[in-house]
C-alpha positions as CSV (number, residue, x, y, z in Angstrom):
1,M,-17.5,17.5,-6.6
2,A,-15.6,14.3,-5.6
3,L,-11.9,14.1,-6.1
4,K,-10.6,11.5,-8.6
5,K,-6.9,11.5,-7.6
6,T,-4.7,12.7,-4.7
7,R,-1.1,12.2,-3.5
8,I,-0.6,9.0,-1.7
9,D,1.0,10.6,1.4
10,K,-2.0,12.9,1.8
11,Y,-4.4,10.0,1.4
12,L,-2.7,7.8,3.9
13,W,-2.7,10.7,6.4
14,A,-6.3,11.5,5.7
15,I,-7.5,7.9,6.3
16,R,-5.5,7.8,9.5
17,V,-2.9,5.2,8.5
18,F,-0.2,7.6,9.7
19,K,-0.5,10.1,12.5
20,T,1.2,12.9,10.5
21,R,1.7,13.6,6.9
22,S,5.5,13.7,7.3
23,L,5.4,10.1,8.7
24,A,3.5,9.1,5.6
25,T,6.0,10.9,3.3
26,N,8.9,9.2,5.1
27,A,7.3,5.8,4.7
28,C,7.0,6.4,1.0
29,K,10.6,7.5,0.8
30,G,11.7,4.3,2.8
31,G,9.9,2.0,0.3
32,K,7.3,0.9,2.8
33,V,4.3,1.9,0.6
34,K,3.2,0.1,-2.6
35,I,0.4,0.6,-5.0
36,G,-0.1,-2.7,-6.7
37,D,3.3,-4.2,-6.7
38,T,5.2,-1.0,-7.3
39,K,7.0,1.0,-4.5
40,V,5.8,4.6,-4.8
41,K,7.1,8.1,-4.0
42,A,5.0,10.4,-1.8
43,S,3.9,12.4,-4.9
44,Q,2.4,9.3,-6.6
45,M,-1.3,9.8,-7.3
46,V,-3.8,7.4,-5.9
47,S,-7.2,6.9,-7.5
48,I,-10.4,5.0,-6.6
49,G,-9.9,1.2,-6.7
50,D,-6.2,1.2,-6.1
51,I,-4.8,-1.5,-3.8
52,I,-2.3,0.1,-1.3
53,E,0.1,-1.9,0.8
54,V,1.7,-0.3,3.8
55,K,4.4,-2.0,5.9
56,K,4.5,-0.8,9.5
57,G,6.9,-2.8,11.7
58,Y,6.5,-6.4,11.0
59,V,2.9,-6.2,9.6
60,T,1.9,-5.4,6.1
61,Y,-1.5,-3.7,5.9
62,T,-3.5,-3.8,2.6
63,Y,-6.2,-1.2,1.8
64,K,-8.5,-0.5,-1.2
65,A,-9.3,3.1,-1.9
66,L,-13.1,3.5,-2.2
67,E,-13.3,7.3,-2.1
68,I,-10.5,9.9,-2.4
69,I,-10.1,12.5,0.3
70,E,-7.4,15.0,1.0
71,K,-8.5,16.4,4.4
72,R,-8.3,14.5,7.7
73,L,-11.8,13.6,9.0
74,S,-13.1,12.0,12.1
75,A,-12.5,8.2,12.4
76,K,-16.2,7.5,12.0
77,L,-16.5,9.4,8.8
78,V,-13.2,8.0,7.3
79,A,-14.3,4.4,7.8
80,D,-16.3,4.2,4.6
81,K,-13.5,5.9,2.5
82,F,-11.4,2.8,2.3
83,E,-11.6,-1.0,2.7
84,D,-9.2,-2.8,4.9
85,L,-8.1,-6.0,3.1
86,T,-5.5,-7.1,5.6
87,P,-6.1,-10.7,6.8
88,P,-6.8,-10.8,10.5
89,E,-3.9,-13.2,11.1
90,N,-1.5,-10.7,9.7
91,K,-2.6,-8.0,12.1
92,V,-1.2,-9.9,15.0
93,S,2.5,-10.1,14.4
94,K,4.1,-13.5,14.9
95,R,7.6,-12.2,15.3
96,M,6.6,-9.6,18.0
97,P,5.2,-11.5,21.0
98,S,2.9,-9.8,23.3
99,V,4.4,-8.8,26.6
100,F,1.2,-9.9,28.3
101,N,1.9,-13.5,27.3
102,F,5.3,-13.8,28.9
103,P,5.8,-15.6,32.2
104,V,7.3,-13.3,34.7
105,A,9.3,-14.3,37.7
106,Q,7.9,-12.3,40.6
107,R,8.5,-12.4,44.3
108,K,6.4,-10.9,47.1
109,Q,7.9,-7.8,48.5
110,G,9.6,-8.4,51.9
111,T,10.4,-12.1,51.3
112,G,14.1,-11.6,51.1
113,R,16.6,-13.0,48.7
114,P,15.6,-16.0,46.6
115,T,16.8,-19.4,47.7
116,K,19.2,-21.4,45.4
117,K,16.3,-23.4,44.1
118,E,14.2,-20.3,43.3
119,R,17.2,-18.6,41.6
120,R,17.8,-21.6,39.4
121,S,14.1,-21.7,38.3
122,M,14.3,-17.9,37.5
123,D,17.5,-18.5,35.5
124,Q,15.8,-21.4,33.6
125,L,12.8,-19.1,32.8
126,H,15.2,-16.5,31.3
127,E,17.0,-19.2,29.2
128,D,13.7,-20.4,27.9
129,I,12.6,-16.9,26.8
130,D,16.0,-16.3,25.1
131,A,15.8,-19.6,23.3
132,W,12.3,-18.7,22.1
133,F,13.6,-15.5,20.6
134,E,16.5,-17.3,18.9
135,E,14.0,-19.8,17.2
136,E,12.1,-17.0,15.4
């Protein structure tokens, strides 16, 4: 017998959007979970076909409930219980740059203190990074 409805916090935990059910509950309390265009409480019932929006950090994820589950399953089994409608460009946050893309001023160990020219170029790098953050 398939379930027709379940609590939104249980569902988000079961499909592995949140690591714990209490995190899912707190997200609902904080207004970070919507069904349709309405912010929901943790006790809100979700049914098949509902569009769920979850804001995590700077990214808003969108899911469509295809099958209702209450128990946490393995990631492989859970994959067909919902549809991820989040556009790929939204998954990579534009406001949170990757730390792997930042230029880093590095010096070889044992080369001593930087010269005046090297120090100025490191300072300029830091100013450029700070300016980049202020633009966002």
